[in-house]
PDB file of N, CA, C and O in Angstrom:
ATOM      1  N   UNK A   1      45.499   1.270  22.683  1.00  0.00           N
ATOM      2  CA  UNK A   1      44.225   1.162  21.929  1.00  0.00           C
ATOM      3  C   UNK A   1      43.566   2.563  21.903  1.00  0.00           C
ATOM      4  O   UNK A   1      43.627   3.356  22.843  1.00  0.00           O
ATOM      5  N   UNK A   2      42.934   2.784  20.737  1.00  0.00           N
ATOM      6  CA  UNK A   2      42.333   4.113  20.563  1.00  0.00           C
ATOM      7  C   UNK A   2      40.855   4.008  20.946  1.00  0.00           C
ATOM      8  O   UNK A   2      40.176   3.030  20.635  1.00  0.00           O
ATOM      9  N   UNK A   3      40.364   5.098  21.663  1.00  0.00           N
ATOM     10  CA  UNK A   3      39.012   5.218  21.986  1.00  0.00           C
ATOM     11  C   UNK A   3      38.045   5.496  20.826  1.00  0.00           C
ATOM     12  O   UNK A   3      36.845   5.235  20.903  1.00  0.00           O
ATOM     13  N   UNK A   4      38.652   6.061  19.704  1.00  0.00           N
ATOM     14  CA  UNK A   4      37.896   6.414  18.571  1.00  0.00           C
ATOM     15  C   UNK A   4      37.319   5.237  17.775  1.00  0.00           C
ATOM     16  O   UNK A   4      36.386   5.369  16.983  1.00  0.00           O
ATOM     17  N   UNK A   5      37.934   4.085  18.035  1.00  0.00           N
ATOM     18  CA  UNK A   5      37.516   2.855  17.384  1.00  0.00           C
ATOM     19  C   UNK A   5      36.164   2.443  17.772  1.00  0.00           C
ATOM     20  O   UNK A   5      35.477   1.792  16.985  1.00  0.00           O
ATOM     21  N   UNK A   6      35.708   2.800  19.013  1.00  0.00           N
ATOM     22  CA  UNK A   6      34.461   2.397  19.509  1.00  0.00           C
ATOM     23  C   UNK A   6      33.299   3.322  19.120  1.00  0.00           C
ATOM     24  O   UNK A   6      32.140   2.974  19.342  1.00  0.00           O
ATOM     25  N   UNK A   7      33.586   4.457  18.562  1.00  0.00           N
ATOM     26  CA  UNK A   7      32.591   5.394  18.162  1.00  0.00           C
ATOM     27  C   UNK A   7      32.379   5.365  16.607  1.00  0.00           C
ATOM     28  O   UNK A   7      33.323   5.137  15.851  1.00  0.00           O
ATOM     29  N   UNK A   8      31.171   5.591  16.179  1.00  0.00           N
ATOM     30  CA  UNK A   8      30.943   5.569  14.762  1.00  0.00           C
ATOM     31  C   UNK A   8      31.501   6.880  14.201  1.00  0.00           C
ATOM     32  O   UNK A   8      31.577   7.857  14.946  1.00  0.00           O
ATOM     33  N   UNK A   9      31.885   6.949  12.954  1.00  0.00           N
ATOM     34  CA  UNK A   9      32.355   8.205  12.377  1.00  0.00           C
ATOM     35  C   UNK A   9      31.260   9.264  12.330  1.00  0.00           C
ATOM     36  O   UNK A   9      30.091   8.965  12.087  1.00  0.00           O
ATOM     37  N   UNK A  10      31.673  10.530  12.571  1.00  0.00           N
ATOM     38  CA  UNK A  10      30.700  11.644  12.568  1.00  0.00           C
ATOM     39  C   UNK A  10      30.254  11.913  11.166  1.00  0.00           C
ATOM     40  O   UNK A  10      31.052  11.820  10.233  1.00  0.00           O
ATOM     41  N   UNK A  11      29.014  12.241  10.993  1.00  0.00           N
ATOM     42  CA  UNK A  11      28.546  12.617   9.693  1.00  0.00           C
ATOM     43  C   UNK A  11      27.749  13.912   9.817  1.00  0.00           C
ATOM     44  O   UNK A  11      27.126  14.172  10.846  1.00  0.00           O
ATOM     45  N   UNK A  12      27.775  14.722   8.757  1.00  0.00           N
ATOM     46  CA  UNK A  12      27.126  15.939   8.885  1.00  0.00           C
ATOM     47  C   UNK A  12      25.579  15.810   8.742  1.00  0.00           C
ATOM     48  O   UNK A  12      25.074  14.753   8.362  1.00  0.00           O
ATOM     49  N   UNK A  13      24.885  16.840   9.036  1.00  0.00           N
ATOM     50  CA  UNK A  13      23.373  16.726   9.086  1.00  0.00           C
ATOM     51  C   UNK A  13      22.761  16.324   7.743  1.00  0.00           C
ATOM     52  O   UNK A  13      21.784  15.577   7.692  1.00  0.00           O
ATOM     53  N   UNK A  14      23.369  16.848   6.624  1.00  0.00           N
ATOM     54  CA  UNK A  14      22.836  16.516   5.383  1.00  0.00           C
ATOM     55  C   UNK A  14      22.930  14.980   5.012  1.00  0.00           C
ATOM     56  O   UNK A  14      22.006  14.372   4.470  1.00  0.00           O
ATOM     57  N   UNK A  15      24.103  14.436   5.351  1.00  0.00           N
ATOM     58  CA  UNK A  15      24.313  12.912   5.194  1.00  0.00           C
ATOM     59  C   UNK A  15      23.302  12.207   6.041  1.00  0.00           C
ATOM     60  O   UNK A  15      22.689  11.250   5.567  1.00  0.00           O
ATOM     61  N   UNK A  16      23.078  12.634   7.315  1.00  0.00           N
ATOM     62  CA  UNK A  16      22.205  11.911   8.156  1.00  0.00           C
ATOM     63  C   UNK A  16      20.750  11.986   7.646  1.00  0.00           C
ATOM     64  O   UNK A  16      20.020  10.997   7.695  1.00  0.00           O
ATOM     65  N   UNK A  17      20.332  13.197   7.145  1.00  0.00           N
ATOM     66  CA  UNK A  17      19.066  13.368   6.602  1.00  0.00           C
ATOM     67  C   UNK A  17      18.836  12.508   5.294  1.00  0.00           C
ATOM     68  O   UNK A  17      17.764  11.952   5.053  1.00  0.00           O
ATOM     69  N   UNK A  18      19.861  12.456   4.536  1.00  0.00           N
ATOM     70  CA  UNK A  18      19.757  11.608   3.254  1.00  0.00           C
ATOM     71  C   UNK A  18      19.641  10.102   3.603  1.00  0.00           C
ATOM     72  O   UNK A  18      18.883   9.362   2.976  1.00  0.00           O
ATOM     73  N   UNK A  19      20.409   9.683   4.609  1.00  0.00           N
ATOM     74  CA  UNK A  19      20.273   8.265   5.038  1.00  0.00           C
ATOM     75  C   UNK A  19      18.971   7.942   5.591  1.00  0.00           C
ATOM     76  O   UNK A  19      18.464   6.845   5.360  1.00  0.00           O
ATOM     77  N   UNK A  20      18.373   8.847   6.330  1.00  0.00           N
ATOM     78  CA  UNK A  20      16.993   8.720   6.947  1.00  0.00           C
ATOM     79  C   UNK A  20      16.045   8.608   5.780  1.00  0.00           C
ATOM     80  O   UNK A  20      15.208   7.706   5.770  1.00  0.00           O
ATOM     81  N   UNK A  21      16.130   9.434   4.848  1.00  0.00           N
ATOM     82  CA  UNK A  21      15.278   9.468   3.644  1.00  0.00           C
ATOM     83  C   UNK A  21      15.290   8.150   2.913  1.00  0.00           C
ATOM     84  O   UNK A  21      14.252   7.593   2.556  1.00  0.00           O
ATOM     85  N   UNK A  22      16.514   7.666   2.701  1.00  0.00           N
ATOM     86  CA  UNK A  22      16.630   6.347   2.040  1.00  0.00           C
ATOM     87  C   UNK A  22      16.051   5.232   2.881  1.00  0.00           C
ATOM     88  O   UNK A  22      15.371   4.356   2.345  1.00  0.00           O
ATOM     89  N   UNK A  23      16.300   5.231   4.194  1.00  0.00           N
ATOM     90  CA  UNK A  23      15.775   4.242   5.037  1.00  0.00           C
ATOM     91  C   UNK A  23      14.291   4.282   5.105  1.00  0.00           C
ATOM     92  O   UNK A  23      13.672   3.219   5.142  1.00  0.00           O
ATOM     93  N   UNK A  24      13.693   5.383   5.123  1.00  0.00           N
ATOM     94  CA  UNK A  24      12.250   5.545   5.125  1.00  0.00           C
ATOM     95  C   UNK A  24      11.608   5.004   3.889  1.00  0.00           C
ATOM     96  O   UNK A  24      10.582   4.325   3.937  1.00  0.00           O
ATOM     97  N   UNK A  25      12.272   5.339   2.697  1.00  0.00           N
ATOM     98  CA  UNK A  25      11.782   4.849   1.466  1.00  0.00           C
ATOM     99  C   UNK A  25      11.843   3.298   1.350  1.00  0.00           C
ATOM    100  O   UNK A  25      10.891   2.653   0.911  1.00  0.00           O
ATOM    101  N   UNK A  26      12.945   2.760   1.744  1.00  0.00           N
ATOM    102  CA  UNK A  26      13.167   1.352   1.787  1.00  0.00           C
ATOM    103  C   UNK A  26      12.086   0.628   2.672  1.00  0.00           C
ATOM    104  O   UNK A  26      11.521  -0.395   2.284  1.00  0.00           O
ATOM    105  N   UNK A  27      11.838   1.210   3.865  1.00  0.00           N
ATOM    106  CA  UNK A  27      10.803   0.656   4.733  1.00  0.00           C
ATOM    107  C   UNK A  27       9.457   0.701   4.113  1.00  0.00           C
ATOM    108  O   UNK A  27       8.648  -0.219   4.235  1.00  0.00           O
ATOM    109  N   UNK A  28       9.239   1.762   3.462  1.00  0.00           N
ATOM    110  CA  UNK A  28       7.843   1.917   2.801  1.00  0.00           C
ATOM    111  C   UNK A  28       7.682   0.855   1.693  1.00  0.00           C
ATOM    112  O   UNK A  28       6.630   0.222   1.597  1.00  0.00           O
ATOM    113  N   UNK A  29       8.722   0.657   0.856  1.00  0.00           N
ATOM    114  CA  UNK A  29       8.671  -0.321  -0.151  1.00  0.00           C
ATOM    115  C   UNK A  29       8.478  -1.724   0.378  1.00  0.00           C
ATOM    116  O   UNK A  29       7.668  -2.486  -0.150  1.00  0.00           O
ATOM    117  N   UNK A  30       9.198  -2.063   1.391  1.00  0.00           N
ATOM    118  CA  UNK A  30       9.098  -3.391   2.025  1.00  0.00           C
ATOM    119  C   UNK A  30       7.672  -3.496   2.573  1.00  0.00           C
ATOM    120  O   UNK A  30       7.060  -4.557   2.450  1.00  0.00           O
ATOM    121  N   UNK A  31       7.149  -2.486   3.142  1.00  0.00           N
ATOM    122  CA  UNK A  31       5.738  -2.683   3.773  1.00  0.00           C
ATOM    123  C   UNK A  31       4.802  -2.785   2.670  1.00  0.00           C
ATOM    124  O   UNK A  31       3.885  -3.594   2.806  1.00  0.00           O
ATOM    125  N   UNK A  32       4.874  -2.080   1.556  1.00  0.00           N
ATOM    126  CA  UNK A  32       3.982  -2.226   0.390  1.00  0.00           C
ATOM    127  C   UNK A  32       4.036  -3.653  -0.171  1.00  0.00           C
ATOM    128  O   UNK A  32       3.005  -4.225  -0.526  1.00  0.00           O
ATOM    129  N   UNK A  33       5.228  -4.215  -0.249  1.00  0.00           N
ATOM    130  CA  UNK A  33       5.351  -5.555  -0.751  1.00  0.00           C
ATOM    131  C   UNK A  33       4.717  -6.531   0.298  1.00  0.00           C
ATOM    132  O   UNK A  33       4.068  -7.504  -0.086  1.00  0.00           O
ATOM    133  N   UNK A  34       4.892  -6.287   1.503  1.00  0.00           N
ATOM    134  CA  UNK A  34       4.305  -7.236   2.497  1.00  0.00           C
ATOM    135  C   UNK A  34       2.789  -7.185   2.463  1.00  0.00           C
ATOM    136  O   UNK A  34       2.121  -8.212   2.577  1.00  0.00           O
ATOM    137  N   UNK A  35       2.229  -5.939   2.299  1.00  0.00           N
ATOM    138  CA  UNK A  35       0.766  -5.757   2.220  1.00  0.00           C
ATOM    139  C   UNK A  35       0.247  -6.449   0.964  1.00  0.00           C
ATOM    140  O   UNK A  35      -0.795  -7.104   0.979  1.00  0.00           O
ATOM    141  N   UNK A  36       1.005  -6.287  -0.131  1.00  0.00           N
ATOM    142  CA  UNK A  36       0.571  -6.899  -1.356  1.00  0.00           C
ATOM    143  C   UNK A  36       0.540  -8.428  -1.313  1.00  0.00           C
ATOM    144  O   UNK A  36      -0.348  -9.046  -1.900  1.00  0.00           O
ATOM    145  N   UNK A  37       1.503  -9.039  -0.624  1.00  0.00           N
ATOM    146  CA  UNK A  37       1.546 -10.509  -0.439  1.00  0.00           C
ATOM    147  C   UNK A  37       0.365 -10.846   0.429  1.00  0.00           C
ATOM    148  O   UNK A  37      -0.333 -11.807   0.105  1.00  0.00           O
ATOM    149  N   UNK A  38       0.079 -10.146   1.497  1.00  0.00           N
ATOM    150  CA  UNK A  38      -1.028 -10.429   2.418  1.00  0.00           C
ATOM    151  C   UNK A  38      -2.388 -10.391   1.628  1.00  0.00           C
ATOM    152  O   UNK A  38      -3.206 -11.308   1.690  1.00  0.00           O
ATOM    153  N   UNK A  39      -2.550  -9.308   0.919  1.00  0.00           N
ATOM    154  CA  UNK A  39      -3.833  -9.196   0.137  1.00  0.00           C
ATOM    155  C   UNK A  39      -3.930 -10.277  -0.914  1.00  0.00           C
ATOM    156  O   UNK A  39      -5.033 -10.790  -1.098  1.00  0.00           O
ATOM    157  N   UNK A  40      -2.894 -10.674  -1.619  1.00  0.00           N
ATOM    158  CA  UNK A  40      -2.906 -11.660  -2.552  1.00  0.00           C
ATOM    159  C   UNK A  40      -3.227 -13.030  -1.926  1.00  0.00           C
ATOM    160  O   UNK A  40      -3.940 -13.835  -2.525  1.00  0.00           O
ATOM    161  N   UNK A  41      -2.700 -13.288  -0.726  1.00  0.00           N
ATOM    162  CA  UNK A  41      -3.006 -14.512   0.035  1.00  0.00           C
ATOM    163  C   UNK A  41      -4.483 -14.558   0.335  1.00  0.00           C
ATOM    164  O   UNK A  41      -5.150 -15.547   0.034  1.00  0.00           O
ATOM    165  N   UNK A  42      -5.023 -13.456   0.948  1.00  0.00           N
ATOM    166  CA  UNK A  42      -6.430 -13.419   1.332  1.00  0.00           C
ATOM    167  C   UNK A  42      -7.350 -13.556   0.039  1.00  0.00           C
ATOM    168  O   UNK A  42      -8.344 -14.279   0.106  1.00  0.00           O
ATOM    169  N   UNK A  43      -7.068 -12.937  -1.036  1.00  0.00           N
ATOM    170  CA  UNK A  43      -7.875 -12.962  -2.250  1.00  0.00           C
ATOM    171  C   UNK A  43      -7.785 -14.390  -2.793  1.00  0.00           C
ATOM    172  O   UNK A  43      -8.802 -14.912  -3.248  1.00  0.00           O
ATOM    173  N   UNK A  44      -6.644 -15.034  -2.770  1.00  0.00           N
ATOM    174  CA  UNK A  44      -6.521 -16.422  -3.310  1.00  0.00           C
ATOM    175  C   UNK A  44      -7.383 -17.377  -2.485  1.00  0.00           C
ATOM    176  O   UNK A  44      -7.894 -18.352  -3.036  1.00  0.00           O
ATOM    177  N   UNK A  45      -7.563 -17.134  -1.183  1.00  0.00           N
ATOM    178  CA  UNK A  45      -8.406 -17.954  -0.468  1.00  0.00           C
ATOM    179  C   UNK A  45      -9.915 -17.639  -0.714  1.00  0.00           C
ATOM    180  O   UNK A  45     -10.763 -18.529  -0.647  1.00  0.00           O
ATOM    181  N   UNK A  46     -10.202 -16.424  -0.983  1.00  0.00           N
ATOM    182  CA  UNK A  46     -11.594 -16.041  -1.225  1.00  0.00           C
ATOM    183  C   UNK A  46     -12.052 -16.472  -2.555  1.00  0.00           C
ATOM    184  O   UNK A  46     -13.128 -17.054  -2.692  1.00  0.00           O
ATOM    185  N   UNK A  47     -11.245 -16.196  -3.566  1.00  0.00           N
ATOM    186  CA  UNK A  47     -11.563 -16.449  -4.973  1.00  0.00           C
ATOM    187  C   UNK A  47     -11.517 -17.889  -5.337  1.00  0.00           C
ATOM    188  O   UNK A  47     -12.126 -18.255  -6.342  1.00  0.00           O
ATOM    189  N   UNK A  48     -10.870 -18.723  -4.630  1.00  0.00           N
ATOM    190  CA  UNK A  48     -10.677 -20.173  -5.060  1.00  0.00           C
ATOM    191  C   UNK A  48     -11.710 -21.116  -4.352  1.00  0.00           C
ATOM    192  O   UNK A  48     -11.524 -22.329  -4.260  1.00  0.00           O
ATOM    193  N   UNK A  49     -12.794 -20.482  -3.867  1.00  0.00           N
ATOM    194  CA  UNK A  49     -13.887 -21.320  -3.240  1.00  0.00           C
ATOM    195  C   UNK A  49     -14.670 -22.084  -4.283  1.00  0.00           C
ATOM    196  O   UNK A  49     -15.598 -22.818  -3.943  1.00  0.00           O
TER     197      UNK A  49
END
């Protein structure tokens, strides 16, 4: 059995930076959607009185 199987493939710094940039952007989009749902829920409770 090979020991290389247990380690992830090595990537250069540019690929790592690009992956982090994409992950950060995705996390920001998900957070904005979550905040939008939260605000909509609060406003629906306030405005429907």
